[in-house]
N, CA, C and O atoms as a MOPAC input file, in Angstrom:
PM7 MOZYME 1SCF
protein

 N    -27.60000 1   -24.67800 1   -18.68800 1
 C    -26.18200 1   -24.99000 1   -18.46200 1
 C    -25.68000 1   -23.93900 1   -17.52700 1
 O    -25.79000 1   -22.71400 1   -17.58400 1
 N    -25.11400 1   -24.70000 1   -16.67000 1
 C    -24.45700 1   -23.52500 1   -15.32000 1
 C    -22.77200 1   -23.56600 1   -15.27200 1
 O    -21.97700 1   -24.49300 1   -15.42400 1
 N    -22.64100 1   -22.49400 1   -15.06000 1
 C    -20.96000 1   -22.27500 1   -14.85500 1
 C    -20.40700 1   -22.41600 1   -13.29000 1
 O    -20.68200 1   -21.50400 1   -12.51000 1
 N    -19.83700 1   -23.25000 1   -12.95200 1
 C    -19.37300 1   -23.06500 1   -11.62600 1
 C    -18.50300 1   -22.13600 1   -11.24600 1
 O    -17.53600 1   -21.93100 1   -11.97900 1
 N    -18.65300 1   -21.41100 1   -10.07400 1
 C    -17.93500 1   -20.65000 1    -9.40500 1
 C    -16.61600 1   -20.42800 1    -9.36000 1
 O    -16.01900 1   -19.35200 1    -9.40100 1
 N    -16.17600 1   -21.58800 1    -9.26600 1
 C    -14.72500 1   -21.81500 1    -9.54600 1
 C    -13.90900 1   -21.67400 1   -10.83600 1
 O    -12.70100 1   -21.54700 1   -11.04000 1
 N    -14.78900 1   -21.72800 1   -11.49200 1
 C    -14.78900 1   -21.44800 1   -13.19000 1
 C    -14.35900 1   -20.28400 1   -13.59700 1
 O    -13.38500 1   -20.07600 1   -14.32100 1
 N    -15.53200 1   -19.04100 1   -12.84900 1
 C    -15.76500 1   -17.88400 1   -13.14100 1
 C    -14.41500 1   -16.92200 1   -12.32600 1
 O    -13.91900 1   -15.89000 1   -12.77600 1
 N    -14.09500 1   -17.51900 1   -11.22000 1
 C    -12.89300 1   -17.07300 1   -10.73200 1
 C    -11.70100 1   -16.33100 1   -11.46500 1
 O    -11.14500 1   -15.25400 1   -11.25000 1
 N    -11.50500 1   -17.42800 1   -12.51300 1
 C     -9.90000 1   -17.21100 1   -13.62600 1
 C    -10.80600 1   -16.27800 1   -14.34900 1
 O     -9.97500 1   -15.43200 1   -14.68000 1
 N    -11.77100 1   -15.91600 1   -14.75000 1
 C    -12.03700 1   -15.23800 1   -15.95600 1
 C    -11.54200 1   -13.64900 1   -16.03300 1
 O    -11.99100 1   -12.78600 1   -15.27800 1
 N    -11.11900 1   -13.54300 1   -16.47100 1
 C    -10.49300 1   -11.92400 1   -16.79000 1
 C    -11.34800 1   -11.36400 1   -18.24300 1
 O    -11.95600 1   -12.18500 1   -18.92800 1
 N    -11.32000 1   -10.08600 1   -18.56600 1
 C    -11.90000 1    -9.48500 1   -19.22000 1
 C    -11.15400 1    -8.61300 1   -20.08000 1
 O     -9.92400 1    -8.64300 1   -20.05600 1
 N    -11.91700 1    -7.67700 1   -20.99700 1
 C    -11.31100 1    -6.68000 1   -21.82600 1
 C    -10.52300 1    -6.79500 1   -22.51900 1
 O    -10.17000 1    -5.75500 1   -23.07700 1
 N     -9.58700 1    -8.44800 1   -22.99600 1
 C     -8.80300 1    -8.44800 1   -23.83700 1
 C     -7.41000 1    -7.66600 1   -23.47300 1
 O     -6.48300 1    -7.41800 1   -24.24400 1
 N     -7.50500 1    -7.39200 1   -22.28000 1
 C     -6.08200 1    -6.79100 1   -21.69200 1
 C     -6.21300 1    -5.06000 1   -21.92400 1
 O     -5.21500 1    -4.35300 1   -21.78200 1
 N     -7.50200 1    -4.50400 1   -22.28000 1
 C     -7.69500 1    -3.06300 1   -22.64900 1
 C     -7.05900 1    -2.32000 1   -21.54900 1
 O     -6.31600 1    -1.34200 1   -21.62800 1
 N     -7.49800 1    -2.98200 1   -20.46100 1
 C     -7.19100 1    -2.36700 1   -19.18300 1
 C     -5.57700 1    -2.16100 1   -19.03400 1
 O     -4.99300 1    -1.10800 1   -18.77400 1
 N     -5.12000 1    -3.21000 1   -19.22500 1
 C     -3.61800 1    -3.03100 1   -19.07100 1
 C     -2.76300 1    -1.98500 1   -19.94600 1
 O     -1.83900 1    -1.28100 1   -19.53900 1
 N     -3.34200 1    -2.06300 1   -21.36400 1
 C     -2.83700 1    -1.27600 1   -22.17300 1
 C     -3.38100 1     0.38300 1   -22.03500 1
 O     -2.77300 1     1.32500 1   -22.54300 1
 N     -4.47600 1     0.49400 1   -21.34800 1
 C     -4.80500 1     2.14500 1   -21.36900 1
 C     -4.00800 1     2.27900 1   -20.10300 1
 O     -3.04400 1     3.04300 1   -20.14800 1
 N     -4.22400 1     1.75000 1   -19.16200 1
 C     -2.88700 1     1.80900 1   -17.86600 1
 C     -1.60500 1     2.38300 1   -18.54700 1
 O     -1.22600 1     3.53800 1   -18.35500 1
 N     -0.92400 1     1.43500 1   -19.40700 1
 C      0.43300 1     1.45100 1   -19.75200 1
 C      0.53900 1     2.89900 1   -20.86700 1
 O      1.49000 1     3.67400 1   -20.76100 1
 N     -0.56600 1     3.11300 1   -21.91200 1
 C     -0.16700 1     4.03400 1   -22.06700 1
 C     -0.27900 1     5.59500 1   -21.80600 1
 O      0.23900 1     6.49700 1   -22.46400 1
 N     -1.20100 1     5.70300 1   -20.52100 1
 C     -1.45700 1     6.73300 1   -19.43900 1
 C     -0.64500 1     6.65800 1   -18.87600 1
 O     -0.31500 1     7.81300 1   -18.60600 1
 N      0.09000 1     5.90800 1   -18.39100 1
 C      1.84900 1     6.19100 1   -17.59300 1
 C      3.08100 1     6.74700 1   -18.83000 1
 O      3.98400 1     7.57700 1   -18.72800 1
 N      2.64400 1     5.88400 1   -19.98100 1
 C      3.78700 1     6.68700 1   -20.71900 1
 C      3.41300 1     8.11600 1   -21.20100 1
 O      4.33400 1     8.88200 1   -21.48400 1
 N      2.35200 1     8.45500 1   -21.29500 1
 C      1.91600 1     9.90700 1   -21.74200 1
 C      2.54400 1    10.61300 1   -20.75500 1
 O      3.34300 1    11.51300 1   -21.01400 1
 N      2.17400 1    10.19700 1   -19.35500 1
 C      2.41300 1    11.24500 1   -17.81900 1
 C      3.87500 1    11.19300 1   -17.76100 1
 O      4.45300 1    12.26200 1   -17.56100 1
 N      4.76500 1     9.82600 1   -17.94500 1
 C      6.25800 1     9.94100 1   -17.57200 1
 C      6.76600 1    11.08700 1   -18.92900 1
 O      7.60800 1    11.93200 1   -18.62700 1
 N      6.31800 1    11.07000 1   -20.13300 1
 C      6.83900 1    11.90400 1   -21.30800 1
 C      6.54700 1    13.18900 1   -20.69800 1
 O      7.45300 1    13.85000 1   -20.19000 1
 N      5.41300 1    13.56400 1   -20.71300 1
 C      5.64900 1    14.93500 1   -20.47900 1
 C      5.94600 1    15.44700 1   -19.10300 1
 O      6.54500 1    16.49700 1   -18.87100 1
 N      5.51000 1    14.67500 1   -18.27700 1
 C      6.35400 1    14.72300 1   -16.46200 1
 C      7.71800 1    15.09200 1   -16.27400 1
 O      8.36300 1    15.85100 1   -15.55200 1
 N      7.93900 1    14.19100 1   -17.28400 1
 C      9.74400 1    13.96100 1   -17.37900 1
 C     10.43900 1    15.40700 1   -17.83400 1
 O     11.50200 1    15.82700 1   -17.37800 1
 N      9.88900 1    15.85500 1   -18.49600 1
 C     10.11400 1    16.84900 1   -19.42400 1
 C      9.90700 1    18.26800 1   -18.61900 1
 O     10.66900 1    19.23300 1   -18.67700 1
 N      8.88600 1    18.18200 1   -17.97400 1
 C      8.60600 1    19.23000 1   -17.10700 1
 C      9.59500 1    19.19400 1   -15.75000 1
 O     10.20400 1    20.16500 1   -15.30300 1
 N      9.59900 1    18.19000 1   -15.35100 1
 C     10.48900 1    17.89700 1   -13.77100 1
 C     11.85800 1    18.43800 1   -14.15400 1
 O     12.32600 1    19.36700 1   -13.49500 1
 N     12.58200 1    17.88100 1   -15.25300 1
 C     13.78100 1    18.39000 1   -15.62000 1
 C     14.08200 1    19.59200 1   -15.94700 1
 O     15.19700 1    20.09300 1   -15.79600 1
 N     12.82400 1    20.29700 1   -16.55400 1
 C     12.98500 1    21.76400 1   -16.95100 1
 C     13.04800 1    22.55000 1   -15.86400 1
 O     13.81800 1    23.51000 1   -15.86200 1
 N     12.03400 1    22.18500 1   -14.49100 1
 C     12.19800 1    22.76000 1   -13.40400 1
 C     13.42100 1    22.91500 1   -12.50200 1
 O     13.83400 1    23.86100 1   -11.83200 1
 N     13.92400 1    21.50100 1   -12.73600 1
 C     14.85300 1    21.02500 1   -11.73200 1
 C     16.14700 1    21.83200 1   -12.29600 1
 O     16.80700 1    22.40900 1   -11.43200 1
 N     16.63900 1    21.95300 1   -13.79900 1
 C     18.06100 1    22.46900 1   -14.29500 1
 C     17.45800 1    23.85800 1   -15.04300 1
 O     18.15700 1    24.77300 1   -15.47800 1
 N     16.46600 1    23.80900 1   -15.07100 1
 C     16.07200 1    25.60100 1   -15.73400 1
 C     16.23500 1    25.17600 1   -17.49600 1
 O     15.99300 1    24.11900 1   -18.07900 1
 N     16.66000 1    26.27100 1   -17.91200 1
 C     17.02700 1    26.15100 1   -19.33800 1
 C     18.06600 1    25.52300 1   -19.69000 1
 O     18.28600 1    25.39200 1   -20.89400 1
 N     18.80300 1    25.07600 1   -18.89400 1
 C     20.13000 1    24.04000 1   -19.27300 1
 C     20.11100 1    22.86200 1   -19.41700 1
 O     21.12900 1    22.23700 1   -19.71500 1
 N     18.68000 1    22.17600 1   -19.19500 1
 C     18.53600 1    20.90200 1   -18.95800 1
 C     19.22900 1    20.87300 1   -20.49300 1
 O     19.38000 1    21.71200 1   -21.38100 1
 N     19.65800 1    19.07400 1   -20.27700 1
 C     19.81800 1    18.38100 1   -21.70900 1
 C     18.88700 1    17.25600 1   -21.69000 1
 O     18.10200 1    16.87900 1   -20.82000 1
 N     19.23600 1    16.68400 1   -23.17600 1
 C     17.96900 1    15.48900 1   -23.31800 1
 C     18.39500 1    14.46500 1   -22.47700 1
 O     17.51700 1    13.63300 1   -22.24700 1
 N     19.61900 1    14.24200 1   -21.87800 1
 C     19.90100 1    13.50500 1   -21.01700 1
 C     19.41200 1    13.35800 1   -19.46800 1
 O     19.29600 1    12.29700 1   -18.85500 1
 N     19.16500 1    14.60700 1   -19.00500 1
 C     18.51200 1    15.33400 1   -17.92000 1
 C     17.04800 1    14.87900 1   -18.28200 1
 O     16.50200 1    14.18200 1   -17.42700 1
 N     16.48400 1    15.10800 1   -19.18000 1
 C     15.07800 1    14.79000 1   -19.91200 1
 C     14.87800 1    13.15500 1   -19.55500 1
 O     14.20600 1    12.76700 1   -18.60000 1
 N     15.36800 1    12.53900 1   -20.20800 1
 C     15.56900 1    11.35200 1   -20.24800 1
 C     15.46600 1    10.39600 1   -18.90200 1
 O     14.83700 1     9.37000 1   -18.64400 1
 N     16.52500 1    11.35200 1   -18.06500 1
 C     16.44700 1    10.49700 1   -16.76900 1
 C     15.43900 1    11.05700 1   -15.89200 1
 O     15.13100 1    10.44800 1   -14.86800 1
 N     14.92200 1    12.10800 1   -16.18200 1
 C     13.72800 1    12.39800 1   -15.09800 1
 C     12.41100 1    11.50300 1   -15.84600 1
 O     11.66100 1    10.93100 1   -15.05600 1
 N     12.22800 1    11.41900 1   -16.75700 1
 C     11.18300 1    10.59500 1   -17.42000 1
 C     11.28700 1     8.99300 1   -16.87100 1
 O     10.31500 1     8.27900 1   -16.62200 1
 N     12.48800 1     8.67100 1   -16.76700 1
 C     12.81700 1     7.18000 1   -16.37200 1
 C     12.18900 1     7.20200 1   -14.80700 1
 O     11.29900 1     6.51800 1   -14.30200 1
 N     12.90100 1     8.11200 1   -14.34100 1
 C     12.27200 1     8.22200 1   -12.60800 1
 C     10.57700 1     8.45900 1   -12.52900 1
 O      9.83900 1     8.00500 1   -11.65500 1
 N     10.25600 1     9.13700 1   -13.46600 1
 C      8.66700 1     9.27800 1   -13.62500 1
 C      8.26000 1     8.41500 1   -13.67600 1
 O      7.32800 1     8.20800 1   -12.89900 1
 N      8.64600 1     7.39400 1   -14.55800 1
 C      7.88100 1     6.27400 1   -14.83700 1
 C      7.87300 1     4.94000 1   -13.89500 1
 O      6.95700 1     4.13600 1   -13.72200 1
 N      9.40100 1     4.96900 1   -13.25400 1
 C      9.36400 1     4.24800 1   -12.19000 1
 C      8.36800 1     4.13000 1   -11.16100 1
 O      7.76900 1     3.13000 1   -10.76700 1
 N      8.28200 1     5.60800 1   -10.71300 1
 C      7.60800 1     6.17800 1    -9.47700 1
 C      5.76300 1     5.43200 1    -9.90800 1
 O      4.97900 1     4.79800 1    -9.20200 1
 N      5.67200 1     5.89700 1   -11.33400 1
 C      4.28500 1     5.77400 1   -11.73300 1
 C      3.80000 1     3.95300 1   -11.90500 1
 O      2.64300 1     3.53300 1   -11.93300 1
 N      4.83800 1     3.27900 1   -11.98300 1
 C      4.79400 1     1.73200 1   -12.20400 1
 C      4.59900 1     1.02700 1   -10.74500 1
 O      4.17200 1    -0.10800 1   -10.53500 1
 N      5.03900 1     2.02700 1    -9.76500 1
 C      4.99100 1     1.53400 1    -8.24300 1
 C      3.54100 1     1.78300 1    -7.53600 1
 O      3.32300 1     1.66500 1    -6.33000 1
 N      2.75800 1     2.08900 1    -8.36700 1
 C      1.28000 1     2.66300 1    -7.56100 1
 C      0.37800 1     1.95600 1    -8.67800 1
 O      0.60900 1     1.77800 1    -9.87400 1
 N     -0.83600 1     1.57900 1    -7.81200 1
 C     -1.86400 1     1.37600 1    -8.95600 1
 C     -2.98000 1     2.26600 1    -9.04600 1
 O     -4.04000 1     1.90200 1    -9.55500 1
 N     -2.78900 1     3.49600 1    -8.54500 1
 C     -3.26800 1     4.50900 1    -9.11900 1
 C     -3.06900 1     5.20200 1   -10.48700 1
 O     -2.02400 1     4.70400 1   -10.90500 1
 N     -3.44400 1     5.94800 1   -11.26200 1
 C     -3.27500 1     6.54100 1   -12.33800 1
 C     -3.14300 1     8.48600 1   -11.82800 1
 O     -3.55000 1     8.97200 1   -10.77200 1
 N     -2.49700 1     9.17900 1   -12.90900 1
 C     -2.47600 1    10.37400 1   -12.58800 1
 C     -4.01400 1    11.05200 1   -12.49700 1
 O     -4.93400 1    10.70600 1   -13.23700 1
 N     -4.10500 1    11.92700 1   -11.61000 1
 C     -5.49700 1    12.61800 1   -11.37000 1
 C     -6.36500 1    13.22600 1   -12.87200 1
 O     -7.48800 1    13.72600 1   -12.94700 1
 N     -5.67300 1    13.04100 1   -13.61700 1
 C     -6.18000 1    13.84300 1   -15.09700 1
 C     -6.90300 1    12.70900 1   -15.81600 1
 O     -7.80600 1    12.86100 1   -16.63900 1
 N     -6.36400 1    11.49400 1   -15.37900 1
 C     -6.82800 1    10.23400 1   -16.44100 1
 C     -8.15800 1     9.54700 1   -15.55800 1
 O     -8.07600 1     9.70700 1   -14.34000 1
 N     -9.19000 1     8.91100 1   -15.98900 1
 C    -10.10300 1     8.31900 1   -15.45200 1
 C     -9.37100 1     7.05300 1   -14.72200 1
 O     -8.49300 1     6.38400 1   -15.26500 1
 N     -9.86800 1     6.83500 1   -13.42000 1
 C     -9.05600 1     5.26800 1   -13.13900 1
 C    -10.33900 1     4.31100 1   -13.06600 1
 O    -11.24600 1     4.08900 1   -12.26300 1
 N     -9.82200 1     3.73900 1   -14.68200 1
 C    -10.45900 1     2.51900 1   -15.09800 1
 C     -9.47000 1     1.41600 1   -14.71400 1
 O     -9.73900 1     0.23700 1   -14.94700 1

């Protein structure tokens, strides 16, 4: 039995594991990085709102790129 090239072109793999992995890495990076970014920008006076705003900005930045942070394996 042979499978045609056109049929193979639409085949994905991993059951969405790659997307789930990349999403989890971006969430972790946004959580940690947003907290650190707010503390650096506002010092000890950063509020929870500042930290959430920095997290959202960092998450948008990560979502705009195809690359993951350097500490994460590029899968």
